[in-house]
C-alpha positions, 0 to 999 in steps of 0.5 A: 724838354721843360721850363721853369717859372718863378712867381716873384711878390712882396713876402714870396717866391714861387718856383716850380717847372711847367710840363704839359700844361700844369706845374711840378715840384712848386716850391714856396720860399720867402721874399728875403727883405733885404731885396736885390742881390737876396732876392735874385739868388733865393729865385736861383737857389728856388729854379734850380732844387725845383729842377732837381726835384722834377728831373726835368733837362729845363730849357729857360725860366720865365720870371713875372715880376711886379714892376713897372719894367723895362723889358728892353734891358731888362730891367726892374724900373722899381717896386713898391714892395720890395726893398732894392730893384729900382732900376734893377738889371733882374734879367742879367743877375738871373741869368748869371746865377742859373746859366739859364735863358730869362724871360722876364714878364709883368705879374698881372700880363702873366697871371693874363696869359696863363687865364688866356691859355690854361684858363677860364679864356682857353681857345680865345682868340683874344681875352683881357684879365681882370683882378681886382684883390689889395691892387687891380691888375689884368691884361689884353692878350691876342694870340697867346701873345701879351700886349705891352704897349711902346713903353712897356705900361699897357695893361694897367688897367688897374689906374684906368681913371673911372672918377676925376677927381677922386680919392688919390691913387698909390700911383701919385694920381687922382681916381684911378679904378684902382683907388675905388674898387679894391679891398683897402679902398672898400675897409676905409668907406667902412672907416668911414661909414662903421667909424671903425677899422672892418677887414674886406672879410667882415664887410662882405659879411655883413653885405651877404647878410644885407646890411645897407651900410655894406651894401652900399660900399660893396655895389659901389666897388662892384659897379667902378668894376663894370665901368672900367671894363665897358670901357676897356672891351670898347678899347680893345674888343676881346672875344672873353673877360675874365675876372678874377682876383680875391675881391670879385670872388669871394666877395658874393654874387651880390657882388658879381651882379652889380658887376654885371649890371653896370657892365652892361650898362655901359656896354648898351648898344655894344656887343659885350662879350661874356664876362668869365670867373678865372679859373686857376688861382693863386696860381694863374701868376706862377703858370704865366711866367712858366708860360711866358718862357715857354712861348718863346723856347717854342715849346707852348 
């Protein structure tokens, strides 16, 4: 028997059947702009399509969704990029639409779980995952279980404060890692430095060509990632650290070297677990969603 994974994003919904550690019959559909029940219907239709295409008998659905989430009630508290999902009973409604049991997980936590079980941290007892892209997400996994915390907000590492009084973050506070180290943060700094709008792709190209202004921006962002990783490692003491996301994987070796320099500086005198690059790419969230259900029904 198998499980279905659904990865709900702001622009697309991915679904697939997990069998023997890999995804089969994967399908991607647009996320309905109107949100709400239209999203539920789109996810249910995608689930039915991949089940039919795979020919598998499916036991449950694992859903990876942005949050914050209310795990006790199976609800999305709100999502900044999907309409009409405020205090939304997404688990109950998807169960009604599919006739299958649904197990929900935060999307970044789901990716952390996938990298832990099937990716860069495979074989480790515990791992810390960080993804740096348009935002910062991640999670901590111990013994194949994601640490959610008492209120479901464990693993919100993008909102760790690394520079009190620093730039404002989308969460409403200041100095969060997400406000300092992401693609948009670097684009904001590039606008101030170069006096023109610049994509991260352009910025990284200049950095790799040795441009001094681009170098200052990229290395500063990388150093904040190293500071945050060191602080998180001291809290969680994982066996392995996994680093992924578009920024981390596309900025170049110089960026990674700066992350490591900063990380090692702030881990001086402590045991520093190795940092490995994420291996599962864009499929990590889908795999993690499916693994969430597979763990609950005994398929892992």
